[in-house]
MOPAC internal coordinates of N, CA, C and O (Angstrom, degrees):
PM7 1SCF
backbone

  N    0.0000 0     0.00 0     0.00 0    0    0    0
  C    1.4755 1     0.00 0     0.00 0    1    0    0
  C    1.5538 1   108.38 1     0.00 0    2    1    0
  O    1.2310 1   122.88 1   -52.31 1    3    2    1
  N    1.2767 1   112.08 1   127.69 1    3    2    1
  C    1.4860 1   121.06 1  -179.94 1    5    3    2
  C    1.4908 1   110.68 1   -99.88 1    6    5    3
  O    1.2310 1   118.67 1   -80.25 1    7    6    5
  N    1.4090 1   120.14 1    99.75 1    7    6    5
  C    1.3901 1   123.29 1  -174.90 1    9    7    6
  C    1.4711 1   119.47 1   -46.48 1   10    9    7
  O    1.2310 1   120.31 1   136.88 1   11   10    9
  N    1.3563 1   117.02 1   -43.12 1   11   10    9
  C    1.4978 1   117.70 1   179.49 1   13   11   10
  C    1.5171 1   114.75 1   -63.84 1   14   13   11
  O    1.2310 1   123.34 1   157.32 1   15   14   13
  N    1.3554 1   111.21 1   -22.68 1   15   14   13
  C    1.4633 1   119.10 1  -173.88 1   17   15   14
  C    1.5780 1   113.45 1   -84.53 1   18   17   15
  O    1.2310 1   122.61 1   176.02 1   19   18   17
  N    1.3599 1   112.61 1    -3.98 1   19   18   17
  C    1.4775 1   117.72 1  -178.09 1   21   19   18
  C    1.5118 1   112.75 1   -72.37 1   22   21   19
  O    1.2310 1   121.84 1   -36.12 1   23   22   21
  N    1.3650 1   114.09 1   143.88 1   23   22   21
  C    1.5230 1   115.71 1   169.05 1   25   23   22
  C    1.4371 1   107.05 1   -80.26 1   26   25   23
  O    1.2310 1   119.19 1   -22.40 1   27   26   25
  N    1.4046 1   119.15 1   157.60 1   27   26   25
  C    1.4204 1   121.56 1   176.06 1   29   27   26
  C    1.5569 1   112.93 1   -48.27 1   30   29   27
  O    1.2310 1   121.16 1   136.41 1   31   30   29
  N    1.3473 1   115.38 1   -43.59 1   31   30   29
  C    1.4936 1   117.04 1   177.41 1   33   31   30
  C    1.5293 1   112.55 1   -59.97 1   34   33   31
  O    1.2310 1   119.53 1   136.06 1   35   34   33
  N    1.2371 1   118.50 1   -43.94 1   35   34   33
  C    1.4272 1   123.08 1  -179.40 1   37   35   34
  C    1.6390 1   110.18 1   -59.61 1   38   37   35
  O    1.2310 1   122.45 1   132.83 1   39   38   37
  N    1.3792 1   112.92 1   -47.17 1   39   38   37
  C    1.3889 1   120.51 1  -179.40 1   41   39   38
  C    1.5520 1   110.28 1   -63.19 1   42   41   39
  O    1.2310 1   120.72 1   138.75 1   43   42   41
  N    1.3459 1   116.22 1   -41.25 1   43   42   41
  C    1.4494 1   117.11 1   173.30 1   45   43   42
  C    1.4627 1   114.25 1   -56.73 1   46   45   43
  O    1.2310 1   119.59 1   135.25 1   47   46   45
  N    1.3611 1   118.39 1   -44.75 1   47   46   45
  C    1.4259 1   126.03 1  -179.99 1   49   47   46
  C    1.5143 1   109.53 1   -64.49 1   50   49   47
  O    1.2310 1   118.37 1   141.46 1   51   50   49
  N    1.2455 1   120.72 1   -38.54 1   51   50   49
  C    1.4236 1   122.91 1  -175.60 1   53   51   50
  C    1.4614 1   107.39 1   -68.44 1   54   53   51
  O    1.2310 1   118.67 1   130.22 1   55   54   53
  N    1.4263 1   120.14 1   -49.78 1   55   54   53
  C    1.4663 1   127.28 1   177.49 1   57   55   54
  C    1.4931 1   112.55 1   -56.31 1   58   57   55
  O    1.2310 1   120.02 1   137.58 1   59   58   57
  N    1.3142 1   117.56 1   -42.42 1   59   58   57
  C    1.5046 1   121.94 1   179.81 1   61   59   58
  C    1.5407 1   107.74 1   -65.55 1   62   61   59
  O    1.2310 1   120.52 1   140.01 1   63   62   61
  N    1.3713 1   116.61 1   -39.99 1   63   62   61
  C    1.4265 1   118.87 1   177.23 1   65   63   62
  C    1.5736 1   114.51 1   -58.73 1   66   65   63
  O    1.2310 1   123.50 1   135.61 1   67   66   65
  N    1.3494 1   110.89 1   -44.39 1   67   66   65
  C    1.4268 1   114.08 1   174.72 1   69   67   66
  C    1.4404 1   118.08 1   -66.91 1   70   69   67
  O    1.2310 1   119.37 1   143.02 1   71   70   69
  N    1.3542 1   118.80 1   -36.98 1   71   70   69
  C    1.5101 1   121.68 1   173.62 1   73   71   70
  C    1.4628 1   111.73 1   -67.20 1   74   73   71
  O    1.2310 1   118.17 1   136.96 1   75   74   73
  N    1.4260 1   121.09 1   -43.04 1   75   74   73
  C    1.5066 1   123.38 1   173.53 1   77   75   74
  C    1.5032 1   110.75 1   -53.16 1   78   77   75
  O    1.2310 1   119.80 1   128.35 1   79   78   77
  N    1.3598 1   117.98 1   -51.65 1   79   78   77
  C    1.4113 1   118.70 1  -173.69 1   81   79   78
  C    1.6164 1   109.96 1   -66.32 1   82   81   79
  O    1.2310 1   119.82 1   139.39 1   83   82   81
  N    1.2737 1   117.95 1   -40.61 1   83   82   81
  C    1.4366 1   116.78 1   176.67 1   85   83   82
  C    1.5631 1   113.38 1   -62.20 1   86   85   83
  O    1.2310 1   120.15 1   135.71 1   87   86   85
  N    1.3529 1   117.33 1   -44.29 1   87   86   85
  C    1.4122 1   117.37 1   173.33 1   89   87   86
  C    1.4025 1   115.80 1   -54.84 1   90   89   87
  O    1.2310 1   118.58 1   133.10 1   91   90   89
  N    1.3360 1   120.32 1   -46.90 1   91   90   89
  C    1.4698 1   123.53 1   172.37 1   93   91   90
  C    1.4728 1   112.09 1   -51.66 1   94   93   91
  O    1.2310 1   120.04 1   132.27 1   95   94   93
  N    1.3296 1   117.53 1   -47.73 1   95   94   93
  C    1.4452 1   120.77 1  -179.87 1   97   95   94
  C    1.4970 1   112.99 1   -56.22 1   98   97   95
  O    1.2310 1   122.85 1   135.05 1   99   98   97
  N    1.3479 1   112.13 1   -44.95 1   99   98   97
  C    1.6095 1   117.31 1  -175.01 1  101   99   98
  C    1.4800 1   111.60 1   -81.24 1  102  101   99
  O    1.2310 1   118.13 1   149.64 1  103  102  101
  N    1.2951 1   121.16 1   -30.36 1  103  102  101
  C    1.4811 1   118.88 1  -172.67 1  105  103  102
  C    1.5499 1   114.22 1  -117.02 1  106  105  103
  O    1.2310 1   122.71 1  -174.36 1  107  106  105
  N    1.4510 1   112.41 1     5.64 1  107  106  105
  C    1.4080 1   116.63 1   177.28 1  109  107  106
  C    1.5404 1   120.19 1   -45.19 1  110  109  107
  O    1.2310 1   119.71 1   -12.11 1  111  110  109
  N    1.2326 1   118.16 1   167.89 1  111  110  109
  C    1.5320 1   121.95 1  -177.26 1  113  111  110
  C    1.6082 1   104.75 1   -70.17 1  114  113  111
  O    1.2310 1   121.33 1   -66.61 1  115  114  113
  N    1.3506 1   115.06 1   113.39 1  115  114  113
  C    1.5237 1   114.23 1   177.59 1  117  115  114
  C    1.5292 1   112.81 1   -70.63 1  118  117  115
  O    1.2310 1   118.67 1   162.38 1  119  118  117
  N    1.3926 1   120.13 1   -17.62 1  119  118  117
  C    1.4262 1   126.54 1  -178.69 1  121  119  118
  C    1.5526 1   110.17 1   -88.64 1  122  121  119
  O    1.2310 1   119.27 1   176.15 1  123  122  121
  N    1.2682 1   119.00 1    -3.85 1  123  122  121
  C    1.4684 1   123.54 1  -173.29 1  125  123  122
  C    1.5756 1   108.83 1   -57.20 1  126  125  123
  O    1.2310 1   118.35 1   -54.35 1  127  126  125
  N    1.3389 1   120.75 1   125.65 1  127  126  125
  C    1.3679 1   122.78 1  -178.60 1  129  127  126
  C    1.5245 1   118.77 1    88.54 1  130  129  127
  O    1.2310 1   120.79 1   169.09 1  131  130  129
  N    1.3205 1   116.09 1   -10.91 1  131  130  129
  C    1.3877 1   119.42 1  -178.92 1  133  131  130
  C    1.5274 1   109.18 1   -85.75 1  134  133  131
  O    1.2310 1   119.00 1   -27.47 1  135  134  133
  N    1.3046 1   119.51 1   152.53 1  135  134  133
  C    1.4983 1   124.03 1  -179.80 1  137  135  134
  C    1.4599 1   108.78 1  -101.94 1  138  137  135
  O    1.2310 1   123.88 1   -30.18 1  139  138  137
  N    1.3354 1   110.16 1   149.82 1  139  138  137
  C    1.5262 1   120.36 1   179.00 1  141  139  138
  C    1.5833 1   109.33 1   -80.59 1  142  141  139
  O    1.2310 1   121.15 1   -46.01 1  143  142  141
  N    1.3647 1   115.41 1   133.99 1  143  142  141
  C    1.4215 1   117.38 1   171.05 1  145  143  142
  C    1.5104 1   112.07 1   -65.29 1  146  145  143
  O    1.2310 1   121.79 1   -16.02 1  147  146  145
  N    1.3352 1   114.18 1   163.98 1  147  146  145
  C    1.4893 1   116.95 1   176.84 1  149  147  146
  C    1.4498 1   117.03 1   -59.33 1  150  149  147
  O    1.2310 1   122.77 1   137.22 1  151  150  149
  N    1.4044 1   112.31 1   -42.78 1  151  150  149
  C    1.4845 1   118.53 1  -178.80 1  153  151  150
  C    1.5000 1   109.53 1   -61.32 1  154  153  151
  O    1.2310 1   120.23 1   128.96 1  155  154  153
  N    1.2483 1   117.16 1   -51.04 1  155  154  153
  C    1.4892 1   120.88 1   179.19 1  157  155  154
  C    1.4831 1   113.06 1   -56.70 1  158  157  155
  O    1.2310 1   120.98 1   137.15 1  159  158  157
  N    1.3000 1   115.73 1   -42.85 1  159  158  157
  C    1.4989 1   121.99 1  -173.15 1  161  159  158
  C    1.6218 1   102.77 1   -66.37 1  162  161  159
  O    1.2310 1   120.18 1   134.81 1  163  162  161
  N    1.3236 1   117.26 1   -45.19 1  163  162  161
  C    1.5482 1   116.93 1   174.92 1  165  163  162
  C    1.4818 1   115.13 1   -60.97 1  166  165  163
  O    1.2310 1   117.31 1   142.81 1  167  166  165
  N    1.3614 1   122.72 1   -37.19 1  167  166  165
  C    1.3431 1   121.14 1   175.36 1  169  167  166
  C    1.4655 1   114.21 1   -67.36 1  170  169  167
  O    1.2310 1   120.79 1   142.59 1  171  170  169
  N    1.3747 1   116.09 1   -37.41 1  171  170  169
  C    1.4262 1   116.23 1   177.25 1  173  171  170
  C    1.5183 1   114.13 1   -65.27 1  174  173  171
  O    1.2310 1   122.67 1   134.39 1  175  174  173
  N    1.3384 1   112.50 1   -45.61 1  175  174  173
  C    1.5422 1   114.75 1   174.97 1  177  175  174
  C    1.5170 1   112.42 1   -56.97 1  178  177  175
  O    1.2310 1   119.49 1   139.59 1  179  178  177
  N    1.2767 1   118.58 1   -40.41 1  179  178  177
  C    1.5117 1   120.71 1  -173.03 1  181  179  178
  C    1.6607 1   101.73 1   -71.43 1  182  181  179
  O    1.2310 1   119.71 1   137.29 1  183  182  181
  N    1.2880 1   118.16 1   -42.71 1  183  182  181
  C    1.4620 1   119.32 1  -178.40 1  185  183  182
  C    1.5860 1   110.92 1   -63.14 1  186  185  183
  O    1.2310 1   119.91 1   142.30 1  187  186  185
  N    1.2822 1   117.77 1   -37.70 1  187  186  185
  C    1.4941 1   123.59 1  -177.60 1  189  187  186
  C    1.5657 1   105.83 1   -72.96 1  190  189  187
  O    1.2310 1   118.70 1   147.86 1  191  190  189
  N    1.2710 1   120.09 1   -32.14 1  191  190  189
  C    1.4448 1   122.44 1  -177.96 1  193  191  190
  C    1.5106 1   109.10 1   -75.53 1  194  193  191
  O    1.2310 1   116.24 1   156.86 1  195  194  193
  N    1.2566 1   124.76 1   -23.14 1  195  194  193
  C    1.4302 1   125.79 1   178.06 1  197  195  194
  C    1.5904 1   107.66 1   -76.93 1  198  197  195
  O    1.2310 1   126.50 1   -11.11 1  199  198  197
  N    1.2918 1   105.10 1   168.89 1  199  198  197
  C    1.4775 1   115.01 1  -176.32 1  201  199  198
  C    1.6567 1   112.52 1  -106.10 1  202  201  199
  O    1.2310 1   121.30 1   171.05 1  203  202  201
  N    1.2446 1   115.12 1    -8.95 1  203  202  201
  C    1.4738 1   122.84 1   177.75 1  205  203  202
  C    1.5602 1   110.34 1   -70.37 1  206  205  203
  O    1.2310 1   123.84 1   -57.83 1  207  206  205
  N    1.2964 1   110.25 1   122.17 1  207  206  205
  C    1.5092 1   111.11 1   179.81 1  209  207  206
  C    1.5383 1   103.98 1  -137.99 1  210  209  207
  O    1.2310 1   119.50 1   -24.70 1  211  210  209
  N    1.4017 1   118.56 1   155.30 1  211  210  209
  C    1.3622 1   128.50 1   175.82 1  213  211  210
  C    1.6229 1   108.70 1  -119.48 1  214  213  211
  O    1.2310 1   122.14 1   -39.25 1  215  214  213
  N    1.2903 1   113.51 1   140.75 1  215  214  213
  C    1.4700 1   112.93 1   177.24 1  217  215  214
  C    1.5105 1   107.14 1   -91.04 1  218  217  215
  O    1.2310 1   120.42 1   -14.70 1  219  218  217
  N    1.2845 1   116.81 1   165.30 1  219  218  217
  C    1.4535 1   122.24 1   179.31 1  221  219  218
  C    1.4551 1   111.63 1   -52.46 1  222  221  219
  O    1.2310 1   121.16 1   142.81 1  223  222  221
  N    1.3468 1   115.39 1   -37.19 1  223  222  221
  C    1.4778 1   121.48 1  -174.00 1  225  223  222
  C    1.5322 1   106.63 1   -72.66 1  226  225  223
  O    1.2310 1   118.49 1   144.25 1  227  226  225
  N    1.3402 1   120.48 1   -35.75 1  227  226  225
  C    1.4233 1   124.44 1  -179.61 1  229  227  226
  C    1.5542 1   111.32 1   -65.82 1  230  229  227
  O    1.2310 1   122.35 1   141.32 1  231  230  229
  N    1.3692 1   113.11 1   -38.68 1  231  230  229
  C    1.4116 1   122.05 1   179.38 1  233  231  230
  C    1.5746 1   106.02 1   -65.12 1  234  233  231
  O    1.2310 1   121.75 1   125.38 1  235  234  233
  N    1.2101 1   114.26 1   -54.62 1  235  234  233
  C    1.4879 1   124.20 1  -176.97 1  237  235  234
  C    1.6330 1   106.89 1   -48.36 1  238  237  235
  O    1.2310 1   123.47 1   123.80 1  239  238  237
  N    1.3302 1   110.96 1   -56.20 1  239  238  237
  C    1.4578 1   119.01 1  -175.59 1  241  239  238
  C    1.6718 1   108.21 1   -57.40 1  242  241  239
  O    1.2310 1   120.65 1   137.82 1  243  242  241
  N    1.3144 1   116.37 1   -42.18 1  243  242  241
  C    1.4495 1   118.74 1  -176.20 1  245  243  242
  C    1.5867 1   109.26 1   -69.82 1  246  245  243
  O    1.2310 1   121.65 1   153.56 1  247  246  245
  N    1.3070 1   114.45 1   -26.44 1  247  246  245
  C    1.5120 1   118.65 1   174.80 1  249  247  246
  C    1.4923 1   117.14 1   -92.77 1  250  249  247
  O    1.2310 1   123.06 1   174.97 1  251  250  249
  N    1.2771 1   111.75 1    -5.03 1  251  250  249
  C    1.5389 1   115.55 1   176.05 1  253  251  250
  C    1.5442 1   108.97 1    79.53 1  254  253  251
  O    1.2310 1   120.56 1  -156.86 1  255  254  253
  N    1.4165 1   116.53 1    23.14 1  255  254  253
  C    1.4873 1   120.14 1  -178.63 1  257  255  254
  C    1.5737 1   107.88 1   -93.77 1  258  257  255
  O    1.2310 1   123.64 1   -22.72 1  259  258  257
  N    1.3300 1   110.62 1   157.28 1  259  258  257
  C    1.5299 1   117.40 1   173.72 1  261  259  258
  C    1.4601 1   107.98 1  -120.45 1  262  261  259
  O    1.2310 1   117.81 1   -48.16 1  263  262  261
  N    1.2464 1   121.78 1   131.84 1  263  262  261
  C    1.6191 1   124.48 1   175.17 1  265  263  262
  C    1.5004 1   111.17 1   -76.92 1  266  265  263
  O    1.2310 1   120.10 1   180.00 1  267  266  265

């Protein structure tokens, strides 16, 4: 790829690709590839089987956060 030959749109897409890749590197999922322990797996299954749910707004209210 010859940089001086790029159109403005191609240059924009190239830079956006670099930025996207870097953000993924910096903010990626730190737990990716890790396995769940048996205790946590059991707690998650139990939680999902229950009917109690909180909305994002409820959680934010309990933590004193504003959207």
